[in-house]
C-alpha positions as a printed NumPy array, in Angstrom:
array([[167.702, 245.872,  85.327],
       [166.3  , 242.431,  85.89 ],
       [163.047, 241.351,  87.35 ],
       [164.216, 241.634,  90.936],
       [166.337, 244.752,  90.745],
       [165.306, 248.204,  89.617],
       [167.57 , 250.319,  87.504],
       [169.975, 252.641,  89.234],
       [168.131, 255.287,  87.266],
       [164.826, 254.272,  88.842],
       [163.733, 256.452,  91.754],
       [163.938, 254.499,  95.027],
       [160.672, 253.454,  96.592],
       [161.303, 255.732,  99.563],
       [161.024, 258.738,  97.278],
       [157.276, 258.17 ,  96.934],
       [155.479, 260.766,  99.014],
       [152.986, 259.537, 101.629],
       [151.693, 256.522,  99.765],
       [149.212, 256.661,  96.911],
       [147.647, 260.074,  97.446],
       [149.508, 262.958,  95.826],
       [150.611, 265.754,  98.103],
       [150.197, 269.431,  97.383],
       [153.869, 269.583,  96.436],
       [153.445, 266.827,  93.868],
       [150.378, 268.488,  92.356],
       [152.397, 271.677,  92.03 ],
       [155.277, 269.715,  90.497],
       [152.982, 268.118,  87.923],
       [151.374, 271.439,  87.046],
       [154.834, 272.957,  86.663],
       [155.972, 270.121,  84.409],
       [152.897, 270.448,  82.213],
       [153.331, 274.229,  82.032],
       [157.013, 273.919,  81.073],
       [156.179, 271.311,  78.443],
       [153.546, 273.65 ,  77.024],
       [156.069, 276.486,  76.941],
       [158.554, 274.29 ,  75.077],
       [155.95 , 273.282,  72.508],
       [154.88 , 276.89 ,  72.04 ],
       [158.431, 278.209,  71.74 ],
       [159.475, 275.587,  69.199],
       [156.293, 276.02 ,  67.174],
       [157.685, 279.404,  66.112],
       [160.086, 277.486,  63.851],
       [157.277, 275.39 ,  62.37 ],
       [155.459, 272.151,  62.998],
       [158.606, 270.034,  62.647],
       [160.392, 271.434,  65.702],
       [157.208, 271.416,  67.755],
       [156.612, 267.785,  66.802],
       [160.167, 266.843,  67.779],
       [159.645, 268.613,  71.101],
       [156.541, 266.497,  71.627],
       [158.417, 263.327,  70.697],
       [161.105, 264.232,  73.216],
       [158.472, 264.62 ,  75.921],
       [156.972, 261.232,  75.011],
       [160.427, 259.643,  75.088],
       [161.021, 261.066,  78.562],
       [157.665, 259.796,  79.799],
       [158.326, 256.349,  78.356],
       [161.813, 256.107,  79.817],
       [160.661, 257.185,  83.26 ],
       [157.381, 255.297,  83.511],
       [158.934, 252.018,  82.326],
       [162.354, 252.659,  83.957],
       [163.892, 251.534,  80.682],
       [167.641, 251.906,  80.865],
       [170.951, 250.41 ,  79.871],
       [173.339, 250.969,  82.77 ],
       [171.812, 248.674,  85.371],
       [170.772, 246.247,  82.634],
       [174.396, 245.507,  81.753],
       [175.506, 245.539,  85.383],
       [172.809, 243.074,  86.438],
       [173.741, 240.811,  83.541],
       [177.415, 240.784,  84.518],
       [176.937, 240.593,  88.283],
       [173.671, 238.71 ,  88.752],
       [173.096, 236.929,  85.453],
       [169.756, 238.669,  84.926],
       [168.612, 239.052,  81.333],
       [165.158, 240.673,  81.424],
       [166.319, 244.168,  80.495],
       [168.755, 242.885,  77.863],
       [165.99 , 240.861,  76.22 ],
       [163.817, 243.955,  76.153],
       [166.644, 245.745,  74.356],
       [166.865, 242.914,  71.819],
       [163.147, 243.219,  71.092],
       [163.541, 246.982,  70.775],
       [166.421, 246.574,  68.305],
       [164.593, 243.936,  66.26 ],
       [161.441, 246.048,  66.072],
       [163.341, 249.175,  65.105],
       [165.324, 247.268,  62.464],
       [162.11 , 246.033,  60.85 ],
       [160.521, 249.496,  60.885],
       [163.613, 251.437,  59.801],
       [164.421, 249.221,  56.816],
       [161.643, 250.249,  54.386],
       [162.084, 253.927,  55.268],
       [165.872, 253.884,  54.823],
       [165.592, 251.787,  51.661],
       [163.238, 254.383,  50.153],
       [165.6  , 257.21 ,  51.127],
       [162.794, 259.679,  51.68 ],
       [159.401, 260.016,  53.338],
       [156.758, 262.514,  52.186],
       [159.406, 264.186,  50.055],
       [161.892, 264.61 ,  52.918],
       [165.238, 262.832,  52.701],
       [166.061, 260.42 ,  55.522],
       [169.358, 258.835,  56.526],
       [170.346, 256.328,  59.169],
       [172.707, 256.81 ,  62.093],
       [175.973, 256.046,  60.318],
       [179.607, 256.459,  61.347],
       [183.021, 255.062,  60.398],
       [184.485, 251.962,  61.965],
       [187.701, 252.61 ,  63.796],
       [189.836, 252.85 ,  66.883],
       [188.151, 256.052,  68.138],
       [184.749, 254.324,  68.225],
       [186.142, 251.393,  70.21 ],
       [188.04 , 253.563,  72.701],
       [185.167, 256.001,  73.099],
       [182.607, 253.254,  73.675],
       [184.9  , 251.592,  76.235],
       [185.204, 254.907,  78.084],
       [181.452, 255.373,  77.917],
       [180.788, 251.888,  79.314],
       [183.021, 252.505,  82.316],
       [181.703, 256.023,  82.802],
       [178.035, 255.107,  82.832],
       [178.583, 252.65 ,  85.683],
       [180.264, 255.323,  87.785],
       [177.68 , 257.92 ,  86.806],
       [174.733, 255.613,  87.44 ],
       [173.127, 256.369,  84.095],
       [173.821, 256.42 ,  80.37 ],
       [172.925, 259.131,  77.848],
       [169.17 , 258.669,  78.066],
       [169.37 , 257.664,  81.739],
       [171.17 , 260.867,  82.657],
       [168.437, 262.957,  81.057],
       [165.43 , 261.169,  82.427],
       [166.724, 260.763,  85.984],
       [167.865, 264.376,  86.068],
       [164.421, 265.417,  84.85 ],
       [162.851, 263.075,  87.394],
       [164.417, 265.013,  90.239],
       [167.75 , 263.319,  90.997],
       [170.232, 266.1  ,  91.915],
       [173.244, 263.786,  91.491],
       [172.364, 263.344,  87.835],
       [172.433, 267.106,  87.343],
       [176.098, 266.886,  88.336],
       [176.545, 264.028,  85.86 ],
       [174.856, 266.071,  83.123],
       [177.134, 269.076,  83.678],
       [180.208, 266.811,  83.608],
       [178.812, 265.059,  80.523],
       [178.596, 268.392,  78.705],
       [182.112, 269.336,  79.812],
       [183.511, 266.006,  78.642],
       [181.783, 266.269,  75.266],
       [183.126, 269.764,  74.697],
       [186.6  , 268.718,  75.851],
       [186.647, 265.865,  73.333],
       [185.514, 268.189,  70.536],
       [188.763, 270.106,  70.931],
       [190.753, 266.914,  70.254],
       [188.83 , 265.543,  67.278],
       [191.689, 266.242,  64.879],
       [194.007, 264.004,  66.905],
       [191.475, 261.187,  67.107],
       [190.818, 261.442,  63.359],
       [194.426, 260.452,  62.696],
       [193.955, 257.038,  64.322],
       [193.088, 254.019,  62.137],
       [189.558, 254.21 ,  60.818],
       [187.545, 252.717,  57.967],
       [184.561, 253.899,  55.983],
       [180.986, 253.379,  57.079],
       [179.67 , 249.844,  56.581],
       [175.901, 249.717,  56.213],
       [174.568, 246.184,  55.869],
       [171.4  , 247.391,  54.148],
       [173.472, 248.958,  51.378],
       [176.06 , 246.183,  51.134],
       [173.729, 243.165,  51.22 ],
       [170.403, 244.669,  50.208],
       [167.818, 245.572,  52.824],
       [165.889, 242.262,  52.961],
       [169.092, 240.245,  53.459],
       [170.486, 242.744,  55.96 ],
       [167.314, 242.654,  58.047],
       [167.247, 238.856,  58.069],
       [170.912, 238.713,  59.047],
       [170.486, 241.217,  61.844],
       [167.349, 239.544,  63.173],
       [169.243, 236.254,  63.134],
       [172.067, 237.767,  65.184],
       [169.61 , 239.203,  67.696],
       [167.841, 235.835,  67.933],
       [171.175, 234.093,  68.524],
       [171.99 , 236.506,  71.339],
       [168.537, 235.804,  72.808],
       [169.232, 232.067,  72.808],
       [172.689, 232.524,  74.338],
       [171.215, 234.714,  77.069],
       [168.678, 231.98 ,  77.812],
       [171.429, 229.437,  78.325],
       [173.488, 231.698,  80.545],
       [170.762, 233.317,  82.638],
       [169.893, 232.288,  86.163],
       [167.017, 229.855,  86.651],
       [164.822, 232.502,  88.311],
       [164.924, 234.701,  85.237],
       [161.449, 234.049,  83.818],
       [161.608, 235.718,  80.414],
       [161.083, 232.55 ,  78.388],
       [157.599, 231.95 ,  79.739],
       [155.685, 234.341,  77.494],
       [154.592, 237.896,  78.156],
       [151.524, 236.89 ,  80.225],
       [153.758, 235.02 ,  82.672],
       [156.284, 237.812,  83.043],
       [156.48 , 239.874,  86.186],
       [155.112, 243.407,  85.98 ],
       [158.653, 244.836,  85.957],
       [159.574, 242.778,  82.894],
       [156.339, 243.597,  81.069],
       [157.058, 247.275,  81.591],
       [160.52 , 246.801,  80.077],
       [159.053, 245.126,  76.996],
       [156.425, 247.827,  76.626],
       [159.139, 250.442,  77.024],
       [161.359, 248.84 ,  74.386],
       [158.541, 248.573,  71.848],
       [157.401, 252.142,  72.505],
       [160.929, 253.504,  72.142],
       [161.296, 251.689,  68.808],
       [158.098, 253.282,  67.494],
       [159.085, 256.73 ,  68.76 ],
       [162.529, 256.396,  67.179],
       [160.859, 255.635,  63.851],
       [158.787, 258.79 ,  64.208],
       [161.955, 260.767,  64.949],
       [163.53 , 259.331,  61.795],
       [160.539, 260.4  ,  59.707],
       [160.203, 263.89 ,  61.2  ],
       [163.851, 264.815,  61.756],
       [165.279, 262.948,  58.768],
       [167.635, 261.009,  61.054],
       [167.166, 258.674,  64.037],
       [167.133, 259.618,  67.704],
       [170.388, 261.057,  69.06 ],
       [171.3  , 262.618,  72.397],
       [174.904, 263.615,  72.962],
       [175.496, 266.181,  70.207],
       [173.453, 268.584,  72.326],
       [175.796, 268.079,  75.278],
       [178.808, 269.099,  73.19 ],
       [176.875, 272.12 ,  71.936],
       [175.784, 273.165,  75.427],
       [179.362, 272.839,  76.649],
       [180.622, 274.938,  73.741],
       [178.017, 277.626,  74.327],
       [178.965, 277.78 ,  78.011],
       [182.658, 278.041,  77.092],
       [181.874, 280.742,  74.539],
       [179.957, 282.711,  77.162],
       [183.049, 282.452,  79.381],
       [185.249, 283.921,  76.639],
       [186.337, 280.911,  74.586],
       [187.015, 281.682,  70.902],
       [185.81 , 278.845,  68.616],
       [187.854, 280.086,  65.655],
       [190.889, 278.158,  66.899],
       [189.02 , 274.84 ,  67.153],
       [188.786, 273.003,  63.8  ],
       [185.792, 270.925,  64.87 ],
       [183.744, 274.051,  65.585],
       [184.621, 275.639,  62.254],
       [182.474, 273.241,  60.269],
       [179.371, 274.708,  58.678],
       [176.88 , 272.778,  60.815],
       [178.761, 273.48 ,  64.04 ],
       [179.095, 277.202,  63.287],
       [175.393, 277.451,  62.552],
       [174.538, 275.624,  65.779],
       [176.8  , 277.903,  67.839],
       [175.289, 280.995,  66.269],
       [171.7  , 279.832,  66.686],
       [169.573, 279.427,  69.761],
       [169.344, 276.186,  71.723],
       [165.695, 275.777,  70.717],
       [166.713, 275.844,  67.063],
       [168.807, 272.679,  67.478],
       [166.9  , 269.417,  66.972],
       [168.849, 267.331,  69.477],
       [168.749, 270.053,  72.129],
       [165.003, 270.441,  71.786],
       [164.471, 266.706,  72.133],
       [166.821, 266.415,  75.118],
       [164.961, 269.194,  76.911],
       [161.716, 267.42 ,  76.052],
       [163.024, 264.173,  77.556],
       [163.781, 265.914,  80.852],
       [160.377, 267.571,  80.93 ],
       [158.628, 264.306,  80.096],
       [160.477, 262.583,  82.936],
       [159.617, 265.499,  85.237],
       [155.945, 264.995,  84.427],
       [156.253, 261.234,  84.877],
       [157.915, 261.57 ,  88.283],
       [155.351, 264.094,  89.46 ],
       [152.426, 261.967,  88.254],
       [153.7  , 258.998,  90.285],
       [154.424, 261.06 ,  93.371],
       [158.169, 260.532,  93.053],
       [159.431, 264.031,  92.399],
       [161.271, 264.659,  95.657],
       [164.804, 265.962,  95.032],
       [167.214, 265.269,  97.888],
       [170.779, 266.513,  97.941],
       [172.461, 263.733,  99.902],
       [175.834, 263.095,  98.294],
       [179.058, 261.834,  99.812],
       [182.318, 263.121,  98.389],
       [182.991, 259.719,  96.837],
       [179.595, 259.639,  95.16 ],
       [180.125, 263.176,  93.897],
       [183.555, 262.182,  92.531],
       [182.022, 259.196,  90.753],
       [179.373, 261.455,  89.205],
       [181.983, 263.88 ,  87.882],
       [184.407, 261.208,  86.629],
       [181.6  , 259.158,  85.103],
       [180.059, 262.161,  83.386],
       [183.391, 263.303,  81.963],
       [184.185, 259.793,  80.688],
       [180.772, 259.437,  79.06 ],
       [180.949, 262.861,  77.466],
       [184.447, 262.399,  76.091],
       [183.75 , 258.828,  74.975],
       [180.459, 259.625,  73.273],
       [181.997, 262.445,  71.253],
       [184.825, 260.339,  69.789],
       [182.572, 257.275,  69.366],
       [179.927, 259.213,  67.374],
       [177.274, 258.784,  70.011],
       [176.108, 256.987,  73.105],
       [173.855, 254.025,  73.837],
       [171.113, 255.786,  71.859],
       [172.738, 257.559,  68.907],
       [175.485, 254.995,  68.286],
       [174.071, 251.716,  69.597],
       [170.269, 251.826,  69.341],
       [169.962, 254.042,  66.276],
       [173.161, 252.708,  64.683],
       [172.146, 249.058,  64.926],
       [168.592, 249.861,  63.786],
       [170.187, 251.524,  60.738],
       [172.236, 248.326,  60.115],
       [175.464, 250.295,  60.572],
       [178.321, 248.122,  61.831],
       [179.639, 250.925,  64.023],
       [176.63 , 250.308,  66.29 ],
       [177.733, 246.714,  66.819],
       [181.329, 247.808,  67.373],
       [180.087, 250.323,  69.94 ],
       [178.344, 247.729,  72.12 ],
       [181.203, 245.23 ,  71.728],
       [183.583, 247.832,  73.19 ],
       [181.141, 249.284,  75.73 ],
       [180.577, 245.957,  77.496],
       [184.244, 245.507,  78.554],
       [184.142, 249.122,  79.718],
       [181.042, 248.259,  81.708],
       [182.901, 245.362,  83.323],
       [185.625, 247.789,  84.422],
       [183.125, 250.334,  85.683],
       [181.269, 247.714,  87.716],
       [184.509, 246.817,  89.487],
       [185.328, 250.445,  90.151],
       [181.952, 251.244,  91.73 ],
       [182.791, 249.881,  95.237],
       [185.772, 252.249,  95.378],
       [183.262, 255.09 ,  95.314],
       [180.883, 253.548,  97.839],
       [178.454, 252.27 ,  95.187],
       [176.806, 248.867,  95.475],
       [176.497, 246.387,  92.638]])
């Protein structure tokens, strides 16, 4: 997502209805989005202020993602294909900001008497394979974990297909977790705990700065990110604003939920609930016999933190699309595009489950928590992205 190319998750300009003035349909869409958001807040308030607050944070995340078109899929593709770095630099600023804000909270271990923990996971072969699958899948799907939610909420019917396949892939992988657990894996490595938080933050900021410099040397001459924020194009300023806002919102999620922002656990849960409704018996699946998983299966969707936030993201994007006059769903899919949506969604869902998360839960939140699995995730996802970019033309998708 560079300065001259919008994200694949960004609604095309021809989806804007009749210029600047909103139509009756768009007014109705906005009113519907606001009403649904109010219903979500009201329903989750039954379980206390915490769930209602997380619902609100989800809505704000969806608005931010949509209004700034902040994404990961096109960002990596434009870097590989066109040498554009604007969106990647915005991600670096987001990661640096989140690292600085997370560190004192995670070092303290609690906020207002509530325990907090970072997004941590083991290092191992499953993370690398899962991230590689995710990288390839998101290029075929046209959106990552957050991108799938906010473009689906913004009225893109194709991304509804991706979301359904994402849930199916996540559930499918959950049935194989025992096999993946037998592959080589090592304990969590958290730089903040190994080196001390001040040293870990300095080291991580240094790595991010080095990547920034390397991007500057490799980017095309027209990429204007080095000129200061006042000289940036509007598209690039929006990306920076989006990255900073997402970092702040992720901190708030950490404080309220006790853990950073995650997305894909809900997809596995939704897939399992759908399978259970169709007659599947979870007693034969070791993964779903854990205490947390059993409680989630037995409870309602609105009692699950990640589910509530994911729904909020879609509603926030719905409101954002309607407010800009871009909520205009059109079902215009070729068979090849539909196949890419299904294959991409399945690959992302399966990959995210075995890699302990997606671009948000594993990469963004993992790196901000100084967990090395976040760095391993992106190192494996980029080669997968390279593969996915080269597969896109087979499905009639432009790069």
